[in-house]
C-alpha positions as CSV (number, residue, x, y, z in Angstrom):
1,X,12.6,14.3,7.7
2,X,12.6,15.7,4.4
3,X,15.2,14.2,1.6
4,X,18.0,16.5,0.5
5,X,19.4,16.9,-2.9
6,X,21.6,20.2,-3.3
7,X,21.8,21.7,-7.0
8,X,24.0,24.7,-6.1
9,X,22.6,26.2,-2.9
10,X,19.1,24.7,-3.4
11,X,18.0,21.5,-1.8
12,X,15.7,19.2,-3.7
13,X,16.4,20.3,-7.3
14,X,17.2,18.2,-10.3
15,X,20.9,17.7,-11.2
16,X,21.3,14.9,-13.6
17,X,21.7,11.4,-13.2
18,X,24.8,9.5,-12.2
19,X,23.3,5.9,-13.0
20,X,25.1,3.7,-15.5
21,X,23.7,0.4,-17.2
22,X,25.4,-2.1,-15.0
23,X,23.6,-0.5,-12.0
24,X,20.2,-1.0,-14.1
25,X,21.1,-4.6,-15.0
26,X,21.8,-5.6,-11.5
27,X,18.1,-4.4,-10.8
28,X,16.8,-6.3,-13.2
29,X,18.7,-9.6,-11.9
30,X,17.4,-9.0,-8.7
31,X,14.0,-9.3,-10.2
32,X,13.1,-5.8,-9.4
33,X,11.7,-5.0,-12.7
34,X,10.5,-7.6,-15.5
35,X,13.3,-8.7,-17.9
36,X,11.3,-7.7,-20.9
37,X,11.1,-4.3,-19.6
38,X,13.0,-1.8,-21.8
39,X,15.4,0.9,-20.1
40,X,17.5,3.9,-21.1
41,X,20.3,5.4,-19.4
42,X,20.0,9.3,-19.2
43,X,22.4,11.5,-21.2
44,X,23.7,15.1,-19.9
45,X,20.3,16.3,-19.1
46,X,19.8,17.9,-15.5
47,X,16.0,17.2,-15.4
48,X,14.4,14.0,-16.8
49,X,13.3,14.5,-20.6
50,X,11.4,11.2,-21.2
51,X,10.3,10.1,-24.7
52,X,6.8,8.9,-25.3
53,X,5.9,6.0,-23.3
54,X,8.9,6.3,-20.9
55,X,8.4,6.7,-17.2
56,X,11.1,7.8,-14.5
57,X,12.0,5.7,-11.8
58,X,14.8,6.0,-9.2
59,X,17.4,3.4,-7.7
60,X,16.8,4.6,-4.1
61,X,13.4,3.7,-4.4
62,X,14.1,0.0,-5.4
63,X,16.2,-0.3,-2.4
64,X,13.2,0.7,-0.2
65,X,10.5,-1.8,-1.4
66,X,9.6,-0.2,-4.8
67,X,9.6,-2.5,-8.0
68,X,8.0,-2.7,-11.4
69,X,4.9,-3.0,-12.0
70,X,3.8,-1.0,-9.1
71,X,1.1,-2.3,-6.9
72,X,-2.7,-1.1,-7.1
73,X,-2.2,0.6,-3.5
74,X,0.9,2.7,-4.8
75,X,-0.9,3.7,-8.3
76,X,-4.0,4.4,-6.0
77,X,-2.0,6.6,-3.6
78,X,-0.4,8.3,-6.7
79,X,-3.9,8.8,-8.4
80,X,-5.9,10.2,-5.7
81,X,-3.1,13.0,-4.3
82,X,-2.2,13.9,-8.0
83,X,1.7,12.8,-7.1
84,X,4.5,11.7,-9.4
85,X,7.4,8.9,-8.4
86,X,9.7,12.1,-7.8
87,X,7.6,13.6,-5.7
88,X,8.2,10.9,-2.9
89,X,11.6,10.9,-1.6
90,X,13.8,7.9,-0.6
91,X,12.2,8.2,3.1
92,X,8.6,8.4,1.9
93,X,8.9,5.1,-0.1
94,X,10.5,3.2,2.7
95,X,7.6,4.2,5.0
96,X,5.0,3.3,2.6
97,X,6.8,-0.2,2.2
98,X,6.2,-0.4,6.2
99,X,2.7,0.6,5.8
100,X,2.0,-2.5,3.2
101,X,3.8,-4.8,5.6
102,X,1.6,-3.9,8.3
103,X,-1.7,-4.5,6.2
104,X,-0.6,-7.6,4.4
105,X,1.5,-9.4,7.0
106,X,-0.3,-8.2,10.3
107,X,-3.9,-7.4,9.4
108,X,-4.3,-9.5,6.8
109,X,-5.7,-7.1,4.2
110,X,-4.9,-5.4,1.0
111,X,-3.5,-1.8,1.8
112,X,-5.6,1.1,1.3
113,X,-5.4,5.2,0.8
114,X,-8.3,5.2,3.4
115,X,-6.2,3.3,6.2
116,X,-3.4,5.3,5.2
117,X,-5.0,8.4,5.4
118,X,-6.1,7.8,8.9
119,X,-2.5,7.2,10.0
120,X,-0.2,9.5,7.7
121,X,-0.5,12.9,6.1
122,X,1.4,14.7,3.6
123,X,3.3,18.1,4.3
124,X,5.2,20.1,1.6
125,X,9.0,20.4,1.7
126,X,9.7,23.9,0.3
127,X,13.1,25.3,-0.4
128,X,14.3,29.0,-0.2
129,X,14.9,30.9,-3.6
130,X,17.0,33.6,-2.5
131,X,14.4,36.1,-3.0
132,X,13.0,38.4,-0.2
133,X,9.6,39.9,0.3
134,X,7.6,41.7,2.7
135,X,5.3,39.6,5.1
136,X,2.0,41.2,5.1
137,X,1.4,40.0,8.9
138,X,4.8,41.0,10.7
139,X,6.0,43.6,7.9
140,X,9.4,42.0,7.9
141,X,11.5,41.0,5.1
142,X,11.4,37.2,4.4
143,X,12.8,34.7,1.9
144,X,10.1,33.2,-0.4
145,X,9.9,29.4,-0.3
146,X,8.9,27.2,-2.7
147,X,8.0,23.4,-3.3
148,X,10.9,21.4,-3.9
149,X,11.1,19.9,-7.4
150,X,11.9,16.4,-5.8
151,X,10.9,14.9,-2.5
152,X,8.1,17.9,-2.1
153,X,5.6,15.3,-0.3
154,X,6.9,14.4,3.2
155,X,5.1,11.7,5.1
156,X,4.3,12.3,8.6
157,X,2.3,10.3,11.3
158,X,-1.1,11.9,12.3
159,X,-0.5,10.6,16.1
160,X,2.2,9.2,18.0
161,X,1.5,6.1,19.4
162,X,-1.2,4.8,16.9
163,X,1.4,3.1,14.6
164,X,4.8,1.6,15.1
165,X,6.6,4.1,13.3
166,X,10.1,3.0,12.0
167,X,11.9,6.4,11.8
168,X,13.9,6.8,8.7
169,X,17.1,9.0,8.4
170,X,17.0,12.6,8.7
171,X,17.9,13.1,5.0
172,X,19.1,11.2,2.0
173,X,21.5,13.3,0.2
174,X,21.1,13.3,-3.6
175,X,19.0,10.5,-3.9
176,X,17.3,12.0,-6.9
177,X,20.6,11.6,-8.7
178,X,19.5,7.9,-9.4
179,X,16.8,8.4,-11.9
180,X,16.6,6.5,-15.3
181,X,13.8,5.6,-18.0
182,X,11.7,2.6,-18.3
183,X,9.2,1.7,-20.7
184,X,7.2,-1.3,-21.8
185,X,8.3,-3.3,-24.8
186,X,6.9,-2.2,-28.3
187,X,4.2,-4.7,-29.6
188,X,3.6,-5.8,-26.2
189,X,0.1,-5.2,-24.8
190,X,1.2,-6.2,-21.2
191,X,1.4,-3.2,-18.6
192,X,4.8,-3.6,-16.7
193,X,4.9,-0.4,-15.2
194,X,1.6,0.9,-13.9
195,X,3.0,4.5,-13.3
196,X,1.3,7.8,-14.6
197,X,2.4,9.7,-17.2
198,X,5.7,11.9,-16.3
199,X,4.9,15.5,-15.3
200,X,7.7,17.6,-14.1
201,X,6.0,20.3,-12.2
202,X,5.4,20.0,-8.2
203,X,2.5,18.4,-6.8
204,X,-0.7,20.6,-6.5
205,X,-1.5,19.2,-2.7
206,X,-4.7,18.0,-3.8
207,X,-6.8,16.3,-1.2
208,X,-3.8,16.4,1.4
209,X,-6.1,17.7,4.0
210,X,-8.8,14.9,3.3
211,X,-9.4,11.9,5.0
212,X,-11.5,9.3,3.0
213,X,-11.6,6.7,5.3
214,X,-12.7,8.9,8.1
215,X,-16.1,7.4,8.9
216,X,-15.1,3.9,7.5
217,X,-16.2,0.9,10.0
218,X,-13.8,-1.6,8.5
219,X,-11.0,1.5,8.9
220,X,-12.2,1.6,12.6
221,X,-11.8,-2.1,13.1
222,X,-8.2,-2.0,11.5
223,X,-7.0,0.6,13.9
224,X,-8.2,-1.5,16.9
225,X,-6.5,-4.2,15.6
226,X,-3.3,-2.5,15.2
227,X,-3.6,-1.4,19.0
228,X,-4.1,-4.9,19.7
229,X,-0.9,-5.9,17.8
230,X,1.1,-3.2,19.2
231,X,0.1,-4.8,23.0
232,X,0.8,-8.3,21.6
233,X,4.5,-7.2,20.9
234,X,4.6,-5.4,17.2
235,X,7.3,-3.0,17.0
236,X,8.6,-0.8,14.3
237,X,11.6,-2.8,13.4
238,X,9.2,-5.7,12.5
239,X,7.6,-3.6,9.6
240,X,10.7,-3.3,7.6
241,X,12.6,-6.7,8.7
242,X,9.3,-8.2,7.7
243,X,9.5,-7.5,3.8
244,X,13.3,-7.7,4.1
245,X,13.4,-11.3,5.3
246,X,10.4,-12.4,3.3
247,X,12.3,-11.1,0.4
248,X,9.3,-9.3,-1.3
249,X,8.9,-5.7,-2.5
250,X,6.0,-4.2,-0.8
251,X,5.2,-1.4,-3.8
252,X,5.5,-4.0,-6.4
253,X,2.5,-5.8,-7.8
254,X,2.5,-9.6,-6.6
255,X,0.4,-12.3,-6.7
256,X,0.1,-13.1,-3.0
257,X,-0.1,-11.0,0.1
258,X,2.5,-11.2,2.7
259,X,0.1,-13.3,4.7
260,X,-0.6,-15.7,1.8
261,X,3.1,-16.9,1.5
262,X,4.0,-20.1,1.7
263,X,8.0,-20.4,1.8
264,X,11.1,-19.9,-0.1
265,X,9.7,-21.0,-3.3
266,X,6.9,-18.6,-3.0
267,X,6.5,-17.0,-6.7
268,X,5.9,-13.6,-4.6
269,X,9.7,-13.6,-3.3
270,X,12.5,-11.9,-5.5
271,X,14.9,-14.6,-4.1
272,X,14.9,-18.1,-2.7
273,X,17.9,-17.3,-0.7
274,X,17.4,-16.5,3.0
275,X,19.0,-13.0,3.6
276,X,22.5,-12.8,5.2
277,X,22.8,-11.3,8.6
278,X,25.5,-8.7,7.3
279,X,22.9,-7.9,4.3
280,X,20.3,-7.5,6.8
281,X,21.9,-5.2,9.3
282,X,23.7,-3.2,6.4
283,X,19.9,-2.7,4.8
284,X,18.1,-1.8,8.2
285,X,20.5,0.7,9.1
286,X,20.8,2.4,5.6
287,X,17.1,2.9,5.4
288,X,16.2,3.2,9.3
289,X,17.8,4.6,12.1
290,X,16.7,1.8,14.2
291,X,19.2,0.2,16.5
292,X,19.2,-3.2,15.0
293,X,22.0,-5.8,16.1
294,X,23.0,-9.5,15.0
295,X,20.7,-10.6,18.1
296,X,17.5,-9.0,16.4
297,X,14.4,-10.8,17.3
298,X,11.0,-10.2,15.9
299,X,8.5,-8.5,18.4
300,X,5.6,-10.1,16.6
301,X,6.2,-12.2,13.2
302,X,4.0,-11.8,10.3
303,X,1.3,-14.3,9.4
304,X,1.7,-16.7,6.8
305,X,-0.5,-19.5,4.9
306,X,0.2,-22.0,7.7
307,X,-0.8,-19.4,10.5
308,X,-3.3,-17.1,8.7
309,X,-4.5,-13.7,10.2
310,X,-7.7,-13.4,12.1
311,X,-10.5,-11.3,10.0
312,X,-10.2,-7.8,10.9
313,X,-12.9,-6.3,8.6
314,X,-16.6,-6.2,9.2
315,X,-17.3,-6.6,5.5
316,X,-16.7,-10.4,5.0
317,X,-18.8,-11.0,8.2
318,X,-21.5,-9.0,7.2
319,X,-21.4,-10.5,3.6
320,X,-22.2,-14.0,5.3
321,X,-24.6,-12.9,7.8
322,X,-26.5,-11.1,4.6
323,X,-25.9,-14.2,2.6
324,X,-27.5,-16.5,5.4
325,X,-30.3,-14.3,5.8
326,X,-31.2,-13.9,2.3
327,X,-30.9,-18.0,2.1
328,X,-33.3,-18.3,5.0
329,X,-35.9,-15.7,3.7
330,X,-35.8,-17.5,0.3
331,X,-36.5,-20.8,2.0
332,X,-39.4,-19.5,4.1
333,X,-41.0,-17.7,1.1
334,X,-41.3,-21.0,-0.9
335,X,-44.6,-22.1,-1.5
336,X,-45.6,-25.5,0.8
337,X,-45.3,-27.8,-2.2
338,X,-42.5,-29.6,-3.8
339,X,-41.7,-30.8,-7.1
340,X,-41.5,-34.6,-7.4
341,X,-39.1,-35.8,-10.0
342,X,-40.9,-38.1,-12.9
343,X,-39.2,-41.3,-13.8
344,X,-40.5,-40.6,-17.5
345,X,-38.7,-37.2,-18.0
346,X,-41.7,-35.3,-18.2
347,X,-42.2,-31.9,-16.0
348,X,-42.1,-32.3,-12.4
349,X,-45.6,-32.0,-10.8
350,X,-45.8,-30.2,-7.7
351,X,-46.8,-32.6,-4.5
352,X,-49.0,-31.0,-1.8
353,X,-47.8,-31.3,1.8
354,X,-50.3,-32.1,4.2
355,X,-51.5,-29.0,6.3
356,X,-49.6,-28.0,9.4
357,X,-51.0,-28.9,12.4
358,X,-51.6,-25.9,14.7
359,X,-53.0,-26.6,18.6
360,X,-55.4,-24.6,20.2
361,X,-54.2,-21.2,21.3
362,X,-50.9,-21.7,19.1
363,X,-50.3,-18.6,17.0
364,X,-48.7,-18.9,13.2
365,X,-45.2,-17.8,12.8
366,X,-45.5,-14.3,11.0
367,X,-49.3,-13.7,12.5
368,X,-49.6,-10.1,13.6
369,X,-50.1,-9.8,17.5
370,X,-53.5,-7.6,17.9
371,X,-53.2,-5.4,20.8
372,X,-56.9,-5.2,22.4
373,X,-58.0,-1.9,23.6
């Protein structure tokens, strides 16, 4: 499932860029990054050499749900695992977009690293160097392998059946050839990128074995809800067709979740036009291996503002319950007096209430029960 990019005999290596200005302008026209954002076409360099303030992005990522500025979830994922955009191949970006669609369109929650780590894990993509060494265990000559320069972090599902996994193509050849530079406008305080400073070395595999949402009860409930949705008819194609038909970029910062969208004029959309069937089929067949035809029907449609999703997190319910309990406790702790307002504008005077009548044999609420020995 790794992405291939040959440089000589080595896969996953930098070999320059083939992007031209017209291709970048088409991305901007499609509202995949802000109009005020500055960009620069690479020169003859093989590996990216960004100037101060510039970031490196890829055309193949934009085709699979990436957009600028990137969403909070995408930035959180990069920061937690210490990754760069070029560490994620084209297939990885598609899988992240499908995961965001599941969270926003079907669970009704913002995507989190905690839920992602419950469903997925990273594995390294390594390439041969042509150098051999002796294996200390087998005592045989083996080729030394190192992590690929591009696409080194490959996404795998932890357990089959827990997630409607849209299968990507086996490889996307030379996807890293589509890099170019972007930067915030000068004298503009707005953050239009939300990407970390560029770093060329391969990932350090920090936190790759960790599961930050392992004992999170909200994540447990979300996992249960995913199983319920799959039984109700949710299928793998829905997670890709969902964001394509809603005309959104899941990894772009947006004002509305997918389940909060209203219609064709929703500001979250990158286009007010409905996607044509030919384009839809072309996109589905390009970024996945799913057998989708012109008779495609959703197994389960994503929620929207007119049909909101049910609450799947205990946090909101707990917050409401806690608030009600605190309110009742406050009411019960008030003294048995009320303040009457004075018509002359003076300070309110406590008005004593008559004592509560207690019948013979009746216990007051709150009195402790004594145990007779």
